[in-house]
N, C-alpha and C positions, 0 to 999 in steps of 0.2 A: 461263235455264231457262224453258221454255214454261209459261204459266199454264193453258192449255187447248189441246188439239189437236183439230182437226176438218178434214174434207176435203169440198169441194164440187166437182163436175165438170160439164163440158159446157155452159159458158156461151158464147154467141155474141154478139159485139158488133159492130155496124155501124161503119164508119169514122166517126170524129168523135163517137161515142156514149160514154157513161160508165156506170160501175157503182158504186152506192153500197152500202157494207158497214157494218152496225151491229155493234159488238162489245160484248158483255155479259160482264164479268169479275167474278169473286168472288176478290179478292186474299187471300192468306194473312195471318193475324194476325202482326204484327211486335212487339207489345208496345211501341209507340212512341207518344209523346204528340203527335207532329207527323206530317203526311203523308209517306209513304215512296214513292219512285218505283219502279215495276216496268217492265221492258222486255220486249218480245216482237217478233215480226215476222209479217207475212203473206207467203206465198210464192205466186207466180203462175207456173205453167208454161204457156207459150204452145204453140200447135199446132206451132210450129217446134222445140220442145224447149228453147227459151231460158227460163231461170228468172229472174224478177224478184222483188225483195224490197221490202216496204214496212214500215219500222220503226214500232212502236207504243210509245208512252210513256204510262203511266197512273200515277195516284197512289192508294194505299190509305191509309185512315185508321182507326185503332182508335177505337171509340166505346164508351160505356157505354150498353147497351140497357135501356130501361125499358118493361115491358109489364105491364099490370094493376097499376100502382104506385099505392098509396094512402099518403099521409102521415098517420100516426096520432099522431105526437108531433113535437116541434120538431126540424127537420132542416135542416142546412146542406149544400148541394151542394159538390162539389169542382170547381174550375175547370180542372184539368189537362187533361182530355179532354172532347170534346163529348158531349152526351147525345142519343141518338136515342129519341124518345118514339113508340112504335109504336101506342099507343092513348092515351086521355086520362090525364093525370097529375092526380090528385085530392088536394087538401088538405082533410082532414076537419075538422069543428068542433073547437075547442080545440087545434088543431095549427097550427104556423107553418112556412112554407118560406122559408128565407133563401137567396138566390142571389147569391154574391159576384161582384166585378168580374172580367170576362174569361170568365165562363161562357157557353157556347154551347149552346142547346137547338134540336135539329133535329126537327121534328114530322112524322110520317108523314101521309098523306092523311086528312083529317077528324079527326085527333087534336087535342085541346085541353088547356089548363091550366084546371082548374075549381077554384075556391077557395071552400070553406065556412068555413075558418079564417082564416088571415092570410098574406099574401104580402109579403115584404120583399126587394126587388130593390136591390142595393147596388153598382151600377156606378160607374165614375168616368170622368173626361174621357179618360184614356189607354186604358181598357179597359171598353167598354160591355158590358152583358149583352145577348146577341143571341137573339131568338126568331124562327125562320124555318122554312121547309119543309125536308125532307130530300133533295130532288132537287138534285144538285150540277152536273149537266151543262147543256147548252144545248138549248133547244127548237128554235131555228134558229141559223144562224151569227151570232155576236155578240149573241145574245138568250138570256141565261141564265134558267133556271127561278127563280133567286133573285129576279128582278124580276117574275115572273108572279104575279098575284093568285090566291087560291083554292087554294094548295098545302097548307094545313092549316086548322084551325078558327080558334083565337084564344084569348084569355085571358078567361075568364068569372068575374066576381066575383058570387057569389050574394047573395040578399037578406039572409042572416044574417051576412055577412062585413063587418067594419069595420076601420079602422085600417091599411089596406094602404098600402105605400109603394113607388113605382117611381122610381128615380133612375138616370139615364144608361143607359136601355134603348133598344135598336134593335129594333122590332117590325115585321115586314113579311112580305109574300107570303101572308097568311092570308085567310080569308073575312071576318074583321073584325079589329080591333085589340084593344081592351078593351071588353067588354060588362058593364055593371053592371045587375043586377036592381033593381027598385024597392025602396027602403029608407026607413027613418026619416031625415029630413033634419036631425034634431037632432044626429047624430053624424057625424064625418068618415068617409066611405066609403073614399076613396082619394086619395092625394096623388101627383101625377105631376110630376116635375121633370126638366129637362135631357134629355128623351127625344124620340124621333122615331117616329112610326107612319106607315107609307107602303106603297104598292102593295097595298092590300087590295081585295077584291071589293065590300065594302059600306062602312059607316061605319068610320072609325078608332076 
């Protein structure tokens, strides 16, 4: 079944030249926790009347979309499906956000995780917690957006937030990794263990 139908006509290509086509697809929801393959095809009708086919294979992935989300009480996320954070996810004072092993958070352009309360990231060696941008394609051939810095904001721990824990996290492709505002040095601000911060525009 075609995901989308459209027609373009009257292209002339010189011998040895090429045509690059970009396909943007909005796949239907499948209520699946894992990516689902969808197939389609491009049809080319030559001046001679010969029709050529180019198969398309794409994958759609159901996500939990978060927009304008503020954590006002203790909350634990569910690791079944990825979260797409469309704008900043904010943990308010006196609230804690627990992120269990295997959770994946995909942040839209300039979106961040801002913590006024407490953050508890509980990954493990087999299932890291992943913080990354939400662009899944390639910028160039063999160059994925996942490795390009500046795809999202980063994690900001504000001045009033203490006792944060980050264990077995993979934080990458942001403007920065973890930014801690100036605070009282008599209390532990954040403990980071077994984690990697990489491919950021600024400091990790």
